[in-house]
C-alpha positions in Angstrom: -30.1 178.9 156.1 -28.8 182.1 154.3 -27.5 180.0 151.3 -30.8 178.1 151.0 -32.8 181.4 151.1 -30.6 183.0 148.4 -30.7 179.9 146.2 -34.5 179.8 146.4 -34.8 183.5 145.5 -32.5 183.0 142.5 -34.5 180.1 141.2 -37.8 181.9 141.7 -36.6 185.1 140.0 -35.6 183.1 136.9 -38.9 181.1 136.6 -41.3 181.7 133.8 -43.9 183.0 136.2 -41.6 185.9 137.1 -40.8 187.1 133.6 -41.9 190.7 133.0 -42.4 191.3 136.8 -40.2 193.4 139.1 -39.0 190.1 140.7 -37.4 189.0 137.5 -34.5 191.5 138.0 -33.3 190.1 141.4 -30.5 192.2 142.9 -28.4 191.0 145.8 -25.9 193.0 147.9 -23.7 190.7 150.0 -21.7 192.1 152.8 -19.3 190.3 155.2 -16.5 191.3 157.4 -14.7 187.9 157.3 -15.6 185.8 154.3 -12.2 184.8 152.6 -13.4 183.3 149.4 -15.3 186.3 147.9 -14.6 185.3 144.3 -16.2 181.9 144.8 -19.2 183.6 146.4 -19.4 186.1 143.5 -19.4 183.3 140.9 -22.3 181.6 142.8 -24.2 184.9 142.9 -23.4 185.4 139.2 -21.7 188.7 139.9 -19.1 190.2 137.5 -15.5 190.8 138.8 -15.9 194.6 138.6 -18.7 194.5 141.2 -16.5 192.9 143.9 -15.2 195.4 146.5 -12.6 194.2 149.0 -11.3 196.2 151.9 -8.3 195.3 154.2 -7.5 196.1 157.8 -6.2 199.5 156.7 -9.8 200.7 156.3 -10.6 200.2 160.0 -10.8 203.5 161.8 -9.2 201.8 164.8 -6.5 199.3 163.9 -6.6 196.0 165.8 -3.5 195.0 167.8 -3.1 191.3 168.3 -1.3 189.7 171.3 -0.6 186.0 171.8 0.2 184.6 175.2 1.4 181.0 175.8 0.9 179.1 179.1 2.0 175.7 180.3 -0.4 172.9 179.4 -2.4 171.1 182.1 -3.4 167.4 182.3 -6.3 167.9 179.9 -8.1 170.6 177.9 -10.7 171.2 180.6 -8.2 171.9 183.3 -6.1 174.0 181.0 -9.1 176.2 180.1 -9.9 176.7 183.8 -6.3 177.6 184.6 -6.5 180.4 182.1 -9.2 182.1 184.2 -6.4 183.1 186.6 -4.8 185.2 183.8 -7.9 187.2 182.8 -7.8 190.1 185.2 -4.1 190.9 184.5 -4.8 191.0 180.8 -8.0 193.1 181.2 -6.1 195.6 183.4 -3.3 195.8 180.9 -5.1 196.1 177.6 -8.7 197.3 178.1 -8.0 200.9 179.1 -11.1 200.6 181.3 -13.3 200.1 178.3 -15.7 197.2 177.4 -14.2 193.7 177.2 -15.4 190.4 175.8 -14.0 187.1 177.0 -14.7 184.2 174.7 -14.8 180.8 176.5 -15.1 177.2 175.3 -18.4 176.2 177.0 -21.4 177.7 178.7 -20.2 176.5 182.1 -16.9 178.1 181.2 -18.5 181.5 180.9 -19.7 181.2 184.5 -16.5 180.0 186.0 -14.6 182.8 184.2 -16.9 185.3 185.8 -16.4 183.7 189.2 -12.6 184.0 188.9 -12.7 187.6 187.6 -14.9 188.5 190.6 -12.5 187.0 193.0 -9.4 188.7 191.5 -11.0 192.1 191.1 -10.8 194.8 193.7 -14.1 195.7 195.3 -16.2 197.8 192.8 -13.2 198.1 190.5 -15.5 198.3 187.5 -17.9 200.7 189.1 -17.5 204.4 188.2 -19.7 206.0 190.8 -22.7 205.5 193.1 -25.3 206.1 190.4 -23.6 203.4 188.2 -23.7 201.0 191.1 -27.4 201.7 191.8 -28.3 201.1 188.2 -26.6 197.7 188.3 -28.3 196.7 191.5 -31.7 197.8 190.2 -31.1 195.8 186.9 -30.1 192.7 188.8 -33.6 192.5 190.4 -34.9 191.7 186.9 -32.5 188.8 186.3 -33.7 185.2 186.9 -30.3 183.6 187.2 -28.9 184.0 190.8 -25.2 183.8 189.7 -25.8 186.4 187.1 -27.5 188.7 189.6 -24.4 188.6 191.8 -22.0 189.3 188.9 -24.0 192.1 187.4 -23.8 194.1 190.7 -20.0 194.2 190.1 -20.1 195.2 186.5 -19.6 191.7 185.1 -21.9 189.4 183.1 -22.0 186.2 181.1 -23.8 185.5 177.9 -24.7 182.0 176.5 -27.4 180.0 174.9 -28.5 178.5 178.2 -29.9 181.8 179.5 -33.4 183.1 179.2 -34.0 185.5 176.3 -34.8 188.3 178.9 -31.5 187.8 180.8 -29.5 187.8 177.5 -31.2 191.0 176.3 -30.6 192.8 179.6 -26.9 191.9 179.6 -26.6 193.2 176.0 -28.3 196.4 176.9 -26.2 197.0 180.0 -23.0 196.3 178.1 -23.9 198.6 175.2 -24.8 201.4 177.6 -21.5 201.0 179.5 -22.8 199.7 182.8 -21.3 196.2 182.4 -17.6 196.3 181.5 -16.9 192.6 181.0 -18.9 189.8 179.4 -17.7 186.2 179.4 -19.4 184.4 176.5 -19.2 181.6 174.0 -18.1 182.0 170.4 -21.7 182.0 169.1 -22.1 185.6 170.3 -19.5 186.7 167.7 -21.7 185.4 164.8 -24.8 187.5 165.3 -25.1 189.9 168.2 -23.5 193.3 167.6 -21.6 194.0 170.8 -18.5 196.0 169.9 -15.7 196.1 172.5 -12.3 197.7 173.1 -10.7 194.4 174.1 -11.5 190.8 173.0 -9.9 187.9 174.9 -10.0 184.5 173.2 -9.4 182.0 176.0 -7.7 178.9 174.6 -7.5 177.9 170.9 -10.0 175.1 171.3 -13.8 174.9 171.6 -15.9 172.2 173.0 -18.3 170.9 170.3 -20.4 168.6 172.3 -20.6 164.9 173.3 -19.1 162.6 170.7 -17.0 165.4 169.2 -15.1 166.9 172.1 -12.6 169.7 171.7 -11.6 171.0 168.3 -9.7 174.0 167.2 -11.5 177.2 166.4 -11.7 177.7 162.7 -10.0 180.8 161.1 -13.4 182.2 160.4 -14.4 181.9 164.1 -11.2 183.6 165.2 -11.7 186.4 162.7 -15.3 186.9 163.9 -14.3 187.0 167.5 -11.4 189.4 166.9 -13.6 191.6 164.8 -15.6 192.6 167.9 -12.5 194.5 169.2 -11.0 197.9 168.4 -14.3 199.8 168.5 
C-alpha cells in the first residue's frame, strides 16, 4: 500500500498539471528501522547517494542482547510450539528484570495457550506490584469482552491478536504502555505497526503459521528484525 501511494504521488508531481505548483517539488523523507536494501529504495525514490543516512546498532541508547535457546523437536510443529510454552516463565524471570515483556507466538490460538501456561507457572500475583495495581487491573477487566482475557488481565498478563475486538486490543495496549500489564503474548503482526516497546522480546519458535494451504514457514529476516526491535527500551 505504501509503495502504491508513493508511486502515485511521484507520477502526479511530475504531471503537466502540477508544473509551477507547490506539488511539483515533491519531497519524501523515508525512515525505517529494518529495511536492508536502502540503496535500491533510494534509486526508486530518485535520491542521491549523499542523502542516504545509515545507522547501525551502535546508535541504540540501549544495546540489544540476543540469546538463542535450542530444545528437542516434537512430533510436529504444532506440538513443538506448545511445548515451548513451558519454557516461557523461566526465561521471563531470567531476562526481563521485572520489566515489560512481549512473547511472539505462531498463531492467534497460540497467544491464548501461551498466556494459559504462563498463568499456571507464575506465583500468585507475581506480576502485581501492590494493591492499587491489582485494583486497576480488576477494574479494567470489567471492560473486556473476552472472558479468557479478563482472567489473564487480573494477573498482569494479556494477549494481542487480530481476532480480538478493537476495544480489547486498545485497552491491552494502554495497560501495557502504562506498566499495569507486564507480559503480552502476541502474533508477529504486532511488530509491524503498533509501538509497544519492551525490555524483553521472546520469539517462540522460528516458524510462523501462514494459513490453510501454506502451513508453517520460517520467519523472514525482516520479521525477526522487527520483532527484536521492540526490545531494549
